[in-house]
N, C-alpha and C positions, 0 to 999 in steps of 0.2 A: 643302433646309434653309437658313436663316440662324443664325450663331451670334453672338450676342454679349456682351460684357463685361458685366452688366448686374444689375439686382435685379429680379424679379419678386414682386409681392405682391399680396395679394386683402384688397379689403373689401366684407361685406357683397356679396359676389357678384364682384363687378366686378375684374378681373384688369388690373394695369397692367403696366408696364415703364417702368423708370425707369433713365436713365445718366447719367455723371457722367464728368468727365475730372482727372487728377490737378491736383492736391494730396488731392483728395477722393475716396478710391479707392471700389470697392462695398463694400466690406466695412464704410466707416463712414458711408456711404448707410444700409445696412442698418439698421445700429445705431440712425441716425435716424428710420427710418422704421416699426421697431419701437416705438420712443416715441410716435409718434403713433398706434398704433392699427394699424399695418400686417401685415396674416399677411403673413409671410416664406415664398415657395415656394421658390424659386432664386437663389441668389448667385455673380456670379463667370459663369461661361461658358451662359448662356439659351439654346436652340436655338426658333428658331424655323417653322413650317411655313405655309405657304400656302393655303387653299381655294376653292373655289367654289360656290355652291348652283347644284343644278342647275334648270332650267327648270319639268319638271312631278315632279319626286318630291321629298321632301322628306331629300334628302341634299346633305351636304356632300364635295366631292370635291377628294382633295389630287393632283395632276396628278403623275404619275412619267415617263412620255414619250409623246412627242408625234410622228405621223408628219405629214410634211407633204402638201399636196397632191401634191407633187413627186416625195416618195417621200421627201424627206429625214429622220433619224432623231435626235430634239430628246431627249437625256436628260438626266438629273438632275444636275448644279444648275439647266440652265440652261433647261427645260421650261416651269417660269412667266415667267421674263420673254419667252421666246420669245411665248408668251399671250398675254401683256397687250399686245407689239407688233405683235404681226402675224397675232391670235386671227382676229379678225373681219374681216381680209381674205382669210382662208383655214378659215372653216365647218364646210367638207367634210372638214377636217384631223380624223386616228384618233387620240383619245387614251386612255392607258392609266392607271389611277389606282390611291388607295384610299380609301375612304370613311371615315370620322374612328373610324370602330371595325374598322377593318382589315379589310374585305370591299373584294378587288380589282373593277374594275368597267372595262369598257370603254365605249365610246362617241363621240361626234364632238362637236368644241370647237362647235359652233352650239348644243351642248346644254347647257350652261353660262351663267351670268349673269358674263360675263367686269368686268364693271362695279360686280361687288358682293361685291371680294376679301376677306376674313377671313384676320387672323393668331392662330394657335395658338400658347403658349408647352406646352412637354415637362414637364409636374407632373402627375404620379398623372395620365396619360392626356392628351389634347388641352382643355388650356382655352382660351378665346376670351378674346385679348386686347384691351379696349378703348379702352387709352390709351397716351398713351408721351410718359414727361415728360423731358426734357434739364435736369439739375440745375448751374447752372452755380458755378465755386466762386469767379468774379470779380464784378464791378460791370457788368452788363447792364439793361436795362428791367427791372424790378421783377420782374414778373408776364406772362407773355404766354400770352392763350388764342389760341384756334384758331389759331395760326401757320399761315402758308402751308408747303405740303409741301416748297419748297427749303429755305426757312432749318433747317427743322426738322430733314431729312435733313443740311445741310449740319453743323450743331452737333456730329453725332453722328462722320461721317465726320471733322474734322478731326481731332478724339482717335485715329480707327480707323486711318487712311491712313497708311502708312510713309514717311519724309520725304521721297523722289523724291518722291514720289505725291501726296502734300500739296501739295507748293510747284504739279506740274501744274496741280491740282486746286482752288487759290487762284487762281491765275492765270485760269482760264477764269470762275471767279467775277466775281471782278472785272473783267474784260471783259462778262462778260454785263451788269452793273451798269450798266457804261459806256454797255453801248447797250441798254439798257432793256426786257430777253430777261429769259424765266427760264436759270437756269442750266444747266437740263436740255436746251435747245435746245443749248446749242452743245457740249455734253460730247455727245451724240447725234454732232455734224459731228465731233469730234475723241478718242471712246471710243478708238481703236485707240492713243493715247499711252500708253496705261495697259494695266497686264497683267494676266492673265487675273481673278486672284484679289481685284485692285481695282476692277477693273470687276462679277463679284459683286457685292461689297459697295454699292460705286452703286447698284446696279438694286435690291438689297434693302433700302436705308434706301428708296429712293424708295416700296418698294412699300409697304414698313411705312408710311410719311409716308399712304399713301394708304389705309391699313387702319384705321387707327385715331386717336381723337383728337389730337390735340397739344396738348402744354402746354414753355414755357422759362420756370424759375425759379431763382429766387438759393439758393445754398447757407444762406446768412442768414435767408432767408424759410423754409426747414423748420424750421432750430434754434430758428426764434420761434413754430413751430407754425403755421402759417400752414395753412389749412383748404384743403389744391390741390387735393384731389379730393372734391366731394362724394357 
């Protein structure tokens, strides 16, 4: 489970997750979104889980624990991240999880479509999150749609990581940009430089970026009534 300081909203059945950095706090963001007609589901600590569809049954499975083909036990919160990185290499690994309705399931990793990860927010049950929007208080390009995963995740992480970890993270991003490679590639090589909590947050934001439509906007656009999500 990933927990973010954010705002979860719903409009016409579409659930979106909004984040912002100081001085535009989540409470201010929620007020602005409410004025734009968004239904506010959560403000502050928003809990997110990741689920995968089964190939042969109409289930969405939230992974809880995996036992690798070598007998290693992978427990939460690392189960989902292990599946993304190593699941296709070990298709016969055992997996325990639950459906969205809370029913326990046991299956093999190969029974899941690992390329179709979905994000769900906790709000009167699990609600599928379709979009993720980062609201900047400064003046980046006015509106960016279909933002690359690394750029979108980095916007959230710069506000999320503690100062010392943020400096290491920015160093990796700048070096990756200089070498012309995605920063996640360089991060994978140097992930042991980060403590476990920061690694969990980085992996979680990269995975969330895969699971949602991504937007970057300015706070001024939101206040002026810009139609962020149609």
